[in-house]
C-alpha positions in Angstrom: 2.0 -6.2 26.7 2.7 -8.7 23.9 6.0 -8.5 25.1 5.4 -10.2 28.6 2.8 -12.6 27.1 5.6 -13.8 24.9 8.8 -13.4 26.8 10.8 -16.2 24.8 10.2 -15.0 21.1 9.9 -11.0 21.7 13.4 -10.3 22.2 14.3 -11.8 18.7 10.8 -10.1 17.0 12.3 -7.0 18.1 16.2 -7.5 17.6 14.8 -8.4 13.9 12.4 -5.5 13.6 9.7 -7.9 12.5 7.4 -5.6 14.8 7.7 -2.9 12.3 8.7 -4.6 9.2 8.2 -1.8 6.6 10.4 0.3 8.8 12.9 -2.3 9.7 16.4 -2.2 8.4 15.8 -5.9 6.9 13.3 -4.2 4.7 15.3 -1.2 3.8 18.4 -3.7 2.9 15.6 -5.7 0.5 14.2 -2.7 -0.7 17.4 -1.2 -2.1 18.4 -4.6 -3.4 15.3 -4.5 -5.7 15.7 -1.1 -6.4 19.6 -1.5 -7.8 18.1 -4.2 -9.8 14.9 -2.5 -11.2 17.2 0.5 -11.9 19.8 -1.6 -14.2 17.0 -3.0 -15.8 15.4 0.3 -16.6 18.7 1.8 -17.7 19.0 -1.0 -20.2 15.8 -0.3 -21.3 16.3 3.2 -21.6 19.3 2.5 -23.8 17.4 0.4 -26.0 14.5 2.7 -26.3 16.7 6.0 -26.9 18.6 3.7 -29.5 15.4 3.1 -31.5 12.9 5.8 -30.8 12.3 7.9 -33.6 14.3 6.0 -35.7 13.0 4.2 -38.9 14.5 0.8 -39.5 13.8 -2.6 -40.9 15.7 -4.4 -38.3 14.3 -7.1 -36.0 16.4 -8.8 -33.2 16.6 -12.4 -34.0 16.2 -14.8 -31.1 14.7 -18.5 -30.7 11.2 -17.0 -31.0 11.8 -15.1 -34.4 10.5 -16.6 -37.3 11.5 -16.4 -40.8 10.4 -17.3 -44.5 11.6 -16.7 -47.8 10.3 -17.5 -51.3 10.9 -16.6 -54.9 8.4 -14.2 -56.6 7.6 -13.4 -60.3 6.2 -9.9 -59.5 7.9 -6.7 -58.2 4.7 -5.4 -56.5 5.4 -7.7 -53.2 5.6 -5.0 -50.9 2.2 -3.3 -51.9 0.5 -6.6 -51.3 2.7 -7.2 -47.8 1.1 -4.1 -46.7 -2.4 -5.0 -47.6 -2.4 -8.5 -46.4 -0.9 -7.1 -43.2 -3.9 -4.9 -42.3 -6.3 -7.8 -42.5 -4.3 -8.9 -39.5 -4.2 -5.3 -38.1 -0.8 -4.6 -38.7 0.3 -0.9 -39.9 3.3 0.6 -41.9 6.0 1.9 -39.2 8.4 2.7 -42.2 8.6 1.5 -45.9 10.7 2.2 -48.8 11.1 0.7 -52.3 12.5 -2.6 -51.1 11.4 -3.3 -47.6 8.5 -2.4 -45.2 8.7 -2.6 -41.5 4.8 -3.5 -40.2 3.7 -3.4 -36.5 1.0 -4.5 -34.5 -0.2 -2.9 -31.1 3.0 -0.7 -31.3 2.0 0.7 -27.7 2.4 -2.5 -26.3 6.2 -2.1 -26.5 6.3 0.3 -23.7 4.3 -1.7 -21.5 7.6 -3.2 -19.8 9.4 0.0 -19.5 5.9 1.5 -18.1 5.7 -1.4 -15.6 9.4 -1.3 -14.3 9.0 2.4 -13.8 6.0 1.8 -11.6 7.7 -0.8 -9.4 10.8 1.8 -9.2 8.1 4.7 -7.7 6.6 2.2 -5.4 10.2 1.4 -4.1 11.0 5.0 -4.1 8.1 5.5 -2.3 9.0 2.7 0.3 12.4 4.3 0.9 10.9 7.6 1.6 8.5 6.1 3.9 11.2 4.0 5.8 13.4 7.3 6.1 11.1 10.1 6.6 7.6 9.0 7.4 6.2 10.7 10.8 3.3 8.8 12.6 2.1 9.1 16.5 -0.3 7.5 18.5 -2.5 9.8 20.8 -4.9 8.5 23.6 -7.7 11.1 23.9 -10.5 10.9 26.4 -14.1 12.4 25.5 -13.4 16.4 26.2 -9.8 16.1 25.5 -7.8 18.2 23.2 -4.7 17.4 21.2 -2.3 20.2 20.8 0.3 19.1 18.3 2.8 18.4 20.9 5.2 15.2 20.4 4.8 14.7 24.3 1.4 14.1 23.8 1.8 10.9 21.8 1.7 7.7 23.5 4.0 6.5 21.1 5.9 7.3 17.9 7.5 5.6 14.8 9.5 8.0 12.8 11.6 7.7 9.7 15.6 6.9 10.4 16.0 10.6 8.7 12.8 12.2 10.4 12.6 15.0 12.7 10.4 15.3 15.6 6.8 15.0 14.7 4.7 18.0 15.8 1.4 18.4 13.6 0.1 21.5 12.7 -3.1 20.4 14.1 -5.9 20.7 16.9 -7.9 18.0 17.5 -10.8 17.7 20.2 -12.8 14.5 20.8 -16.2 15.3 21.8 -17.9 11.9 21.8 -16.8 8.4 20.9 -19.7 6.3 19.4 -18.7 2.3 19.0 -21.6 0.3 17.5 -22.2 -3.4 17.6 -23.9 -5.9 15.6 -27.3 -7.8 17.2 -25.1 -10.5 18.1 -22.9 -8.2 20.2 -19.7 -7.9 17.8 -18.2 -4.5 16.9 -19.6 -3.2 13.7 -17.9 0.2 13.6 -15.9 2.8 15.4 -16.9 6.4 14.9 -15.3 9.7 16.9 -17.1 13.2 16.5 -14.4 15.7 17.0 -13.5 19.5 16.0 -10.1 19.7 14.1 -8.5 22.6 12.8 -5.1 23.9 11.4 -3.3 25.9 13.9 -4.6 29.4 13.7 -7.4 28.5 11.3 -11.1 27.7 11.7 -12.4 24.8 13.2 -14.9 22.5 12.1 -16.8 19.4 13.5 -16.6 16.3 11.4 -17.0 12.2 12.0 -13.5 10.1 12.1 -13.8 6.8 11.3 -11.7 3.7 10.3 -13.2 4.2 6.5 -13.0 8.0 6.7 -9.6 9.8 7.6 -9.3 13.1 7.6 -6.3 14.9 6.0 -5.4 18.5 7.1 -2.3 20.5 6.3 -0.4 17.0 5.2 -1.4 15.2 7.9 -3.5 12.2 7.7 -5.9 11.4 11.1 -7.0 8.0 11.3 -9.4 6.5 13.7 -7.7 3.6 15.6 -9.0 0.3 16.5 -7.8 0.2 20.5 -10.4 2.1 22.8 -11.7 1.8 26.4 -12.8 3.2 29.4 -11.2 6.2 31.4 -12.3 5.9 34.9 -11.8 8.9 37.9 -11.1 7.4 41.2 -10.6 10.1 44.0 -8.7 9.6 46.9 -9.3 11.5 50.3 -6.9 11.2 53.0 -6.3 13.4 56.0 -8.7 16.1 54.4 -6.5 15.9 51.3 -8.0 14.9 47.6 -6.0 13.2 45.2 -7.9 12.5 41.9 -6.6 10.0 39.2 -7.9 8.7 36.1 -7.2 5.1 34.9 -7.5 3.9 31.4 -9.3 0.5 31.1 -9.4 -2.2 27.9 -12.1 -4.5 27.0 -11.8 -7.5 28.9 -14.0 -9.3 26.3 -15.0 -9.5 22.6 -18.4 -8.1 23.1 -16.8 -5.1 25.1 -19.3 -5.7 27.9 -16.7 -5.2 30.5 -13.4 -3.1 30.6 -10.7 -3.8 33.3 -7.3 -2.8 34.4 -4.7 -2.8 37.3 -2.7 -0.1 38.4 -0.9 1.2 41.5 -2.4 4.5 43.1 -0.2 7.1 43.2 1.2 8.6 46.4 0.0 5.5 48.0 1.4 1.7 47.9 -2.2 0.7 46.7 -2.6 -1.8 44.0 -5.9 -1.2 42.1 -7.7 -3.8 40.0 -10.8 -2.5 38.3 -13.7 -3.9 36.3 -16.3 -1.6 35.0 -19.3 -3.2 33.8 -21.4 -2.0 31.1 -24.7 -2.9 32.8 -27.8 -0.8 33.4 -26.1 0.8 36.5 -22.5 1.2 34.9 -20.9 -0.5 37.9 -17.4 -0.5 38.9 -15.9 -3.5 40.9 -12.8 -2.4 42.9 -10.0 -4.8 44.6 -7.4 -2.9 46.6 -4.4 -4.7 47.8 -1.6 -3.9 49.8 1.7 -5.8 50.4 0.0 -8.6 48.6 -3.1 -8.7 50.2 -6.7 -7.9 49.5 -7.7 -5.2 52.0 -11.2 -3.7 50.4 -13.1 -4.7 47.8 -16.5 -4.0 46.4 -18.9 -2.9 44.0 -19.4 0.9 43.6 -21.5 3.3 41.3 -20.9 7.1 40.0 -20.0 9.1 42.9 -20.3 6.1 45.7 -17.4 5.4 47.6 -15.2 2.6 49.2 -13.5 2.5 52.6 -10.0 1.3 52.4 -8.2 1.8 55.9 -9.3 4.9 57.0 -9.2 6.3 53.7 -12.1 6.9 51.0 -11.7 6.1 47.4 -14.8 7.8 45.6 -15.9 6.9 42.2 -16.3 10.3 40.3 -16.0 10.0 36.5 -16.7 7.6 33.6 -15.6 8.7 30.0 -14.6 6.5 27.0 -11.0 7.0 25.5 -10.1 5.8 21.7 -6.9 6.0 20.1 -6.1 8.3 17.2 -3.4 7.9 14.8 -1.6 10.9 13.0 0.5 10.1 10.0 3.0 12.5 7.6 3.9 10.8 4.6 5.0 13.1 1.3 5.1 9.8 -0.5 1.8 8.5 -0.7 1.4 10.1 -4.1 4.5 8.7 -5.5 3.3 5.3 -4.6 -0.4 6.0 -6.1 1.5 7.1 -8.8 3.6 3.9 -9.3 0.4 1.7 -8.8 -1.2 3.4 -11.7 1.8 2.7 -13.8 2.0 -0.9 -12.9 -1.8 -1.4 -14.0 -1.0 0.5 -17.1 2.0 -1.4 -18.1 0.3 -4.8 -17.5 -2.7 -3.3 -19.4 -0.2 -2.3 -22.4 1.9 -5.5 -22.1 -1.0 -8.2 -22.0 -3.8 -6.1 -23.5 -2.0 -5.1 -26.6 0.5 -7.7 -27.3 3.2 -6.0 -29.5 4.5 -8.2 -32.7 6.3 -6.7 -35.9 7.1 -8.0 -39.2 10.0 -7.1 -42.1 9.3 -8.0 -45.6 12.4 -7.1 -48.0 12.6 -8.3 -51.8 15.7 -8.3 -53.7 16.2 -9.0 -57.3 17.6 -12.3 -58.4 18.4 -13.7 -61.7 15.5 -15.9 -61.7 12.9 -13.6 -59.7 12.4 -11.5 -56.9 13.9 -13.1 -53.6 11.3 -12.2 -51.1 12.5 -12.3 -47.2 10.2 -12.3 -44.0 10.9 -12.1 -40.3 8.6 -11.5 -37.5 8.7 -11.4 -33.5 6.6 -10.7 -30.9 7.0 -9.6 -27.3 3.9 -11.7 -25.8 1.5 -14.6 -27.0 4.2 -16.3 -29.2 2.4 -19.2 -29.7 -0.6 -17.1 -31.3 1.8 -15.0 -33.3 3.6 -18.0 -34.5 -0.1 -19.3 -35.9 -0.7 -15.8 -37.4 2.8 -15.3 -39.0 2.2 -19.0 -40.7 -0.9 -17.7 -41.9 0.3 -14.3 -42.9 3.3 -15.7 -44.9 1.3 -18.3 -46.7 -1.4 -16.0 -48.0 1.3 -13.9 -49.1 3.1 -16.9 -50.6 -0.2 -17.9 -52.3 -0.5 -14.7 -54.2 3.1 -14.0 -55.0 4.9 -17.1 -54.9 6.9 -18.8 -57.8 5.2 -22.3 -57.6 7.9 -24.0 -59.7 11.0 -23.2 -57.0 10.6 -25.4 -53.7 10.1 -23.2 -50.6 10.4 -24.2 -46.9 9.6 -22.3 -43.5 12.5 -21.6 -41.9 12.5 -21.3 -37.8 15.8 -19.3 -36.5 
């Protein structure tokens, strides 16, 4: 266990719940804080959207990035000319009357921020839901074993703080476990041939792998990366036979040796085992009693080792693997949140929103033309575009006898 190998830092990690960070109290507090911040931001956006949606207005919010320009014209058809010029830059009429016109470009882009924040909120909701309601169990199955969906069959469970007991409505039998290796000896993939069914349903054979999970009745089943061999040893003493199974883990990265150490039930023996995946599939045993080695040897399947008048027989060898069962009703919520984030980013940066309002007012010496524009993104590009637009409009309709200045607000 990693706790034994890191005895100093293990208590700190477990106290801070860093070994299960996504279901820890610290993570929940951080997520709650960000949720509150995003909710406040969304509420303000909603109020602004509710105020403006469906309403035709000629108002642009003034800020340091707004641009304005005004000049005198000798003609009264400035609005029509402004619309035509705006179309050359991709602008469309939002609202128009005889004295003003409000034109917009990439109007879908103004909703990008709302969609992006909504996506973040959905992911946070999914995270909180996972923290409180997710159910997760790890089962260790030997080839030929069946998992019946009882919580007591899990080797370990990790449920949300508000989740009840995890009893998945699933039956799963492990037929064979197949680890595959590259020519170099490194592990390539893990596959389990299983028979799976909803309780009371029709069973079906399928292959479970790391990249190919199974879902049945809302329960997602994953292939774990842990695996090994289960060794069957039978102790014969005074005419009584005591069979016991021991699970061995890989002792090297190429998985050529599997080892383990355990006490033998009903005895004071400590058994150290090394299962060698050589041509003979032999088992190296060392038996200790009171701290002393009393017997050792290498035996093959169905062979025995004498121990103080007892006989230990190697009678079975099968592979085991870990199977992970999860139930999380918030996965689809997180998926929708990611979709919203992607859409929000596309709308924000793929369709940068900008708007311009042109208004006219009759004066004694001509028609006063006032132009104001603003953009949500790519402000430098908009500044250049606004300058070119107002310049072209001024060259067409401006009164050159009157000095005109470009004014930045």
